[in-house]
C-alpha positions in Angstrom: 23.6 6.3 3.0 27.0 6.4 4.8 30.1 5.8 2.8 30.8 2.5 4.7 27.3 1.3 4.0 27.5 2.4 0.3 30.8 0.5 -0.1 29.5 -2.7 1.4 26.2 -2.4 -0.4 28.1 -2.2 -3.7 30.0 -5.4 -2.8 26.9 -7.4 -1.6 23.6 -5.4 -1.6 21.7 -8.5 -0.3 23.6 -8.9 2.9 21.2 -8.4 5.9 24.1 -7.3 8.1 24.0 -4.0 6.2 21.0 -3.0 8.4 23.5 -2.6 11.3 25.3 0.2 9.4 22.3 2.5 9.2 22.2 5.4 11.6 20.1 4.9 14.8 17.5 7.3 13.3 17.4 5.4 10.0 16.9 2.1 11.8 14.1 3.6 13.9 12.3 5.0 10.8 12.6 1.7 9.0 11.6 -0.5 11.9 8.6 1.8 12.7 7.5 1.5 9.0 7.7 -2.3 9.2 5.8 -2.3 12.5 3.1 0.1 11.1 2.7 -1.9 7.9 3.1 -5.6 8.5 1.6 -8.2 10.8 3.3 -11.6 11.3 1.6 -14.9 10.8 2.7 -18.5 10.9 2.7 -19.2 7.2 4.7 -17.3 4.4 3.3 -14.9 1.9 4.9 -16.1 -1.3 3.5 -13.3 -3.5 5.7 -10.6 -2.0 9.5 -10.6 -1.6 12.0 -8.4 0.3 12.8 -6.5 -2.9 9.3 -5.6 -3.8 8.5 -4.6 -0.2 11.6 -2.4 0.1 10.7 -0.6 -3.1 7.6 0.8 -1.4 9.7 2.0 1.5 12.1 3.6 -0.9 9.3 5.6 -2.6 7.9 6.9 0.7 11.0 7.4 2.9 14.6 6.9 1.7 16.6 4.4 -0.4 17.6 1.1 1.2 19.2 -1.9 -0.5 17.6 -5.3 -0.3 20.1 -6.4 2.4 19.2 -3.5 4.6 15.5 -4.3 4.3 16.1 -8.0 5.0 18.1 -7.2 8.1 15.4 -4.9 9.3 12.7 -7.6 8.9 14.9 -10.0 10.9 15.3 -7.3 13.6 11.6 -6.8 13.6 11.1 -10.6 14.4 10.0 -11.9 11.0 10.9 -15.3 9.8 12.4 -16.1 6.3 11.2 -19.0 4.2 14.6 -19.6 2.5 17.7 -17.6 3.4 19.5 -19.0 0.4 17.2 -16.9 -1.9 18.3 -13.5 -2.9 14.8 -12.0 -2.4 13.4 -13.2 0.8 9.8 -14.3 1.5 8.5 -13.5 5.0 5.7 -14.6 7.3 3.5 -11.5 6.6 -0.3 -11.5 6.8 -2.3 -10.5 3.7 -4.4 -8.5 6.1 -1.5 -6.3 7.0 -2.0 -2.5 6.6 0.6 -2.5 3.8 -1.8 -4.1 1.4 -4.3 -1.2 1.7 -1.6 1.3 0.7 -2.0 2.8 -2.7 
């Protein structure tokens, strides 16, 4: 993580604008992972939040804070049920490839 990103993440790790501070390569990796693992639907999947989803990415790629992940999901075109929540719920299908990961 860059020092600017690290400083801002320490101040507010839930700010989705933090996504914009990733390197272009990091953005590409994260957005590809989202594209490969999730499928959008109209309704919201309340059993998974941004924090839980980002933990899987952390384990398989590199650490991102909750805000970075939330910003990436917005960039990928996903909708948020309630932006006032700290951990966001997105319009992700239960049939997404993510749910077959072990």
